[in-house]
C-alpha positions, -999 to 999 in steps of 0.1 A, spaced: -349 -206 -681 -355 -219 -716 -332 -252 -718 -325 -245 -755 -307 -212 -746 -289 -223 -715 -252 -226 -721 -225 -238 -695 -191 -219 -702 -159 -218 -682 -144 -187 -677 -123 -169 -681 -129 -171 -719 -108 -151 -747 -127 -119 -757 -129 -128 -791 -150 -160 -782 -171 -141 -755 -179 -115 -783 -188 -144 -807 -210 -160 -779 -229 -128 -768 -237 -124 -805 -252 -159 -809 -273 -156 -775 -285 -121 -785 -324 -125 -783 -329 -89 -776 -337 -102 -738 -315 -96 -709 -291 -125 -706 -296 -144 -674 -261 -154 -658 -255 -178 -630 -222 -188 -614 -223 -225 -608 -184 -229 -594 -165 -207 -574 -131 -223 -580 -123 -222 -540 -138 -187 -535 -169 -198 -520 -171 -170 -499 -184 -151 -529 -215 -172 -533 -241 -153 -514 -229 -118 -525 -229 -117 -560 -255 -97 -575 -284 -112 -593 -280 -90 -626 -244 -97 -635 -230 -87 -671 -210 -118 -686 -184 -93 -701 -177 -83 -664 -180 -118 -650 -154 -126 -674 -128 -97 -667 -130 -104 -631 -123 -142 -638 -95 -133 -658 -80 -110 -630 -87 -138 -605 -70 -164 -625 -39 -142 -629 -35 -140 -591 -8 -156 -569 -16 -175 -538 -8 -144 -516 -26 -120 -539 -57 -145 -538 -58 -144 -499 -54 -105 -502 -83 -105 -524 -104 -125 -501 -93 -102 -473 -103 -70 -493 -139 -90 -498 -142 -100 -461 -133 -64 -451 -162 -51 -476 -185 -75 -459 -175 -65 -424 -186 -31 -433 -218 -43 -441 -222 -47 -479 -244 -78 -484 -240 -77 -523 -208 -69 -541 -213 -54 -575 -189 -68 -600 -174 -35 -606 -164 -36 -573 -149 -70 -571 -128 -59 -604 -113 -31 -582 -105 -52 -555 -90 -77 -579 -71 -47 -592 -61 -37 -556 -43 -69 -543 -10 -50 -537 -25 -27 -513 -26 -50 -486 2 -65 -460 -3 -102 -453 7 -124 -425 7 -159 -438 12 -177 -404 -12 -157 -384 -48 -176 -384 -60 -163 -354 -54 -132 -330 -30 -150 -308 -8 -159 -338 -12 -121 -348 -1 -113 -312 28 -133 -313 37 -120 -348 37 -84 -339 55 -90 -304 84 -112 -321 88 -87 -350 92 -58 -327 58 -39 -339 49 -10 -316 22 -28 -297 41 -29 -262 62 -7 -244 100 -7 -253 124 -23 -228 101 -50 -211 119 -75 -192 121 -109 -208 102 -127 -182 70 -104 -188 66 -118 -224 56 -152 -207 27 -135 -191 14 -118 -219 -22 -125 -235 -11 -125 -271 -47 -132 -283 -56 -98 -266 -26 -81 -282 -35 -95 -318 -73 -87 -314 -64 -50 -305 -42 -49 -332 -66 -63 -357 -96 -43 -346 -76 -10 -348 -63 -19 -384 -96 -31 -397 -76 -63 -409 -94 -99 -412 -83 -134 -410 -87 -152 -445 -78 -189 -455 -43 -177 -463 -37 -158 -434 -42 -122 -419 -46 -94 -444 -49 -57 -438 -52 -30 -462 -23 -4 -462 -29 21 -491 -59 32 -513 -78 9 -536 -73 8 -575 -112 17 -584 -103 28 -617 -123 2 -630 -156 15 -615 -147 50 -622 -144 44 -658 -176 26 -656 -194 56 -641 -201 38 -613 -206 52 -579 -176 52 -554 -178 22 -533 -157 31 -502 -179 22 -474 -173 38 -439 -188 30 -405 
């Protein structure tokens, strides 16, 4: 990279400033974009595409900047679910869709592993056990196995903010508006 053209900018940036910057950097050649700081989202580091558009990266940064901690954990969960489905690279339009879809998740902040998830499900009367079990049976339960079975059946994941599971369809309006392929991945 020609160091005279290299710039370090903080995202998100206002659209007007971004437009001026893009005009200034327009050399007729594709713009090389590299992310140097992930702002606590290091799980994205190995999965961003090489050919990123600065405008899309800025849009993603805008969406991520507006997330609450719970929504941020939901975003991490959605990313991890895609990675668990075998996606090695996550296009920016997909990440923008995931950032727009954080409200389609349920989250259990107090569950960081299968055993804690199992306890949560049993303690909150989720239908993971037959009804009417005597109290003394609860001491014998394998809560880790209960949580693992529920997580695997639901397709949920553990994140830095707890357990996340998708409960409704994703908002894929951004990628569809860009003419991108549907990124729903099945096993």
